[in-house]
N, C-alpha and C positions, 0 to 999 in steps of 0.2 A: 575129760571135756565137753562144755556143751557144746551141740552141729549148732553152726549158724544154719540160717533159714535160708532157703531160696532165695534169690535177688535178681534175677535174670531178665525180668522186663519192669516196663520203668510204674507201673501198678503195684509190683511189688515194694519199692521205692516210697510210692506215694500213701503206704501205708506207714504213719507214723506209728503206730503200736510194733509193727514190723522192721522198720525200721532201726529201732530204738533196740530190739532184740539182736539183732544184726549185727550193731556198734558194741554193743556190750559185749558181744561174744570174739569183737575183734579186740575189744578194751583187756579182757580177759587174757589171748593171746598175744598180748603185747602187740597188736597190730595198729596202733590208732595215732595218729600223730598229727598236731594240731600247726596251722598254718597261720601265722594272725600279719593285720593288717593295722590302719588307721583307726579301723573304726574301732575299733579297741581303747585306742587312746585318748579320742576324744572327750569322754565324760571326766576328764581330769584335767579340762582345757588345755591339750596340749594342742596347738594349730595344725589345722591340715597343709597343705602345701601351699595353698595359694595365698592362706594368711599369714603362715612361714616367711615367704618369700615380701611380700609387704612390709612384714616388721623389719626385714632385713635392709632393704631397702630405707625405709622412714629411719631406723638405725645414724642411716648414713646422712638423713633430711634429703632423699633425691626418694623420686618415682621408679615403680620397674616398667620397663620398656613394654609396647602392644606385642608380645609374642606369648609362645609355651613357656611355662615355668621352669619347666628343663634348661631353656632358651633363658630364660630369664635370668637363671642361679647361673650358667654360664656368663654371660656379661658383668654381672654383681661380681663373680669370683676372679675374674680377670681384670677388670677393673678396681678392685680395693682389696685381694689378697692375692695377686699374681703370685707365684714360686711361693706361697706363707699357708702352704696347711693347714699348718697349726690354728694360726689367728683366723683361719677362715672355717674350720672346727668349733674354735671357742667364741667365735659370733653367733654361728647358729644355736649353739648351747645357752648363753645368755640369754637366747629370745624365746626355745623351743620351752624353758622350763619356767620364764618368767610367771607363770600364774598359776602355778602346779604345787599343791599342798599331797608332800608322800607320806606323811606319818599313820601310823597303822588306823586311826580312828579312821580319815578320809580313805584308804584302803579299802577296809574292811566292807564299808558301807556299797561298792562296788557288786552287784550281784555277777555281772558278767566274769569280771576277775573272778571271785569266789569261786564257780563253776569251773572257772578252766582249772583253776588252783584245785579244785576236787579231782577232777582229769588227771593231773599231772603227780600231785600228791602216792609216795608210795603205798601200796595197798594190798590186800589177800586177791581182792576182785579183780588186781590187774591195773598197770596206771600207764597213761602214756606218757612217755617218759621223755619222747622226741618232739622238741618244741624248736620251730623257725618260724623269728619274726622278722617282717621287712621294716620293724620301728626301730628307730636310734635308743628308744628309751627302755629304760631295765626293770620299768613299774611290776613287772610281772614277778623278777626274782627280788623284789625287795618285799611285796608279798607275800612269799613263801617264804622269804628269811625271817619276816614276823613270825611265822607259824612254825620255824624251829627244823626248816631244810635246807639242807646244803646244796646252794645253786652255782654254777660256774655258767659267767657270762662270757660267748665266745663271738669276740668281735674281729678276731684275727684272723686271713684266710689262713697261714702257716700256724697251726698252734698244736700244743700235747693235751691227751685227751686226761681227762682227770678221773678219779673216783666221787660222785657226785651223786645225789640225791636226786637232780635236774640239771639240763643241760640246754641253755636259749644259744640256738644258733643266731648272730645276726649280720647275716647275709650282706647288707648296706651300711654294715658299720655299727658300731655302738658308740653312744654319749652319754654316761652316765649319770644319774644324776646327784651322786656322791664323785667330785671328778676329783678325788683324792682316790679312788679306788684303785689297786692294785694291778697293774698290766694291761688295765682295759682302756688306755687312751689311745685313740685313733690315728693313724698316720694319716684318715684321709676317712671318707662316705661317699656313698654314691646317692649323686643328686643330680648334677648336671647333666647336660645333655652327653658332653663329652666322657664321664663316669658309666654312663648307662650303655654308651655306643661299645664301651673297654668287656665290660661284661654279658651282654646279650648273645647267647649262642656260640659263645667260646667254652668247646667243649674243655677247654685243655686246662682252664683254671679249677684250682685244690676249691676253689666253695663249689663253684658248678657241680664239680662230681659229686661230693660230699651231701649238697642240699638233694639233688637227681638221685641218688643213694638210698637217700630217706625215702625219697617220694614215690619211690619205684616200687618198693616193697612193703608199703604203710597204706594202710585205708585213712584216708589225708582228711580232717576238718577244716576248712579254711573259714576265718572268722574275723571281719572286719576288711576282707578286701573283695574291692570293685571287677578284679580284672582285666582292668584298662591298665595296669602295669608294665611295660612291654619285656622287663625281665621275668616277673611271674607267665606273663603268656608263652614265653619262648621254653620257660620249663613244662607248665601244660600239655603244650602241644609234642615234646617230645615224650613226656609219660605217658599220653595216650596213647600213643603205640607200643610202649616198654613198661608197661606198668607190669605185676604178677598178675593180677586178675585177668588177663589176655586170657594164661592158659587153664584158668578157674572157669570150665563149661557150668557151674552150679549156680555162681554169682559172675558173670560176665556183665552185669549191667551196669553199672558204675563206678569209680575208682575213687571217689571222695563226696563231701559235700560243701556246699558254699551257701551260708545263711543270709538271706537279704530280710530288711522290712517291707520295704515298699516292690513289687513286683515290677519290674520293667521289661519288654519282650524282647530289647538284640540285646539283654542283659542275660534273660533266663539263656536264649540261641548259642549266643557268645560261649557260654560256660557247658550246654549243652554237646554243642560237637568237639570239646575237648573229654567229651565224657564223666564231667563231674556234675551230680545230681542237685539243680538250685533249689533248696528249701526256705519258703516262707514262714516267717515266725512273726506273733505278733508284734514283737520288740525285743531291742538288744537289753532291756532293762529288766525284761519280766519273762517272755516268751522264752530268748534262748536261754537264759539260766536254767528255766525247769525243762527246756530238750536234753543238755548237758547234762545236770543232775539225774535226771529220769534214766541216764546212761548206766551212770554209777550206779542206782537205786537196779535197775536191772540184771548189771552183772553181779549184785550182790544176788539178789533173789537164784539164779542160773549158777551160782557158787555152791549156794546151800543146798540146792536139788542135785545137785551132780554128786 
């Protein structure tokens, strides 16, 4: 097995060829995990939070109040779906996928999804089989299944382990594109202020234990995540103190990488404070796929030379 390059300083992480080689070695060792957010899904016309909330209110010929989105959702749920979780999730599903095409041709054209798929598909050069998505959609799973891979979408907090090629964890809930997907219909999802308050910092929750276990023991690639999600932020703070890399004197710089298109100093500082490297790419459509596929290609070269 190839030895990972030393990554103890910020300068080491800023050297792209060195960073790619380091991540390639982590891929070969099975130590790479992916954490996905809404930035992955917007290319398929899935709405961002503000747009989705506006659609929900419009479906009732209503307008959202002037509050934070989490509070808008809380009020919407209380007003129209009090004590009706199934109806609430159904209303979200109808608006979430309204303009989405999930056929093979639509999915295969997206470079970011293809690059993520390359990382998680089983291979001699290693695989990133641990995937956590804070999205409700299962477009990644559909993409992988079109390529003949067996996937397991985990949307329930209490669940069985399955023999599968790739398991995709949905700690905020799963709303499948095909509503008849067996065993995947959620009892509820994390969306409004109350649901966030229930999970943030609650160490006893099985979901939190499971997600933290993966994050603490892998080099994490954060794709499409802004860092301002209160649940994610609490996980990042926890992992900064407890990640396995804190015991690695040669690679004690960062334990993860987040990818952004436009540099934001405040955002960069926030990620740096939890020891996640802030990596700027030219675009999510071209620069990010090139970087992710570069990890796969480097792993192949290292495997051949070892």
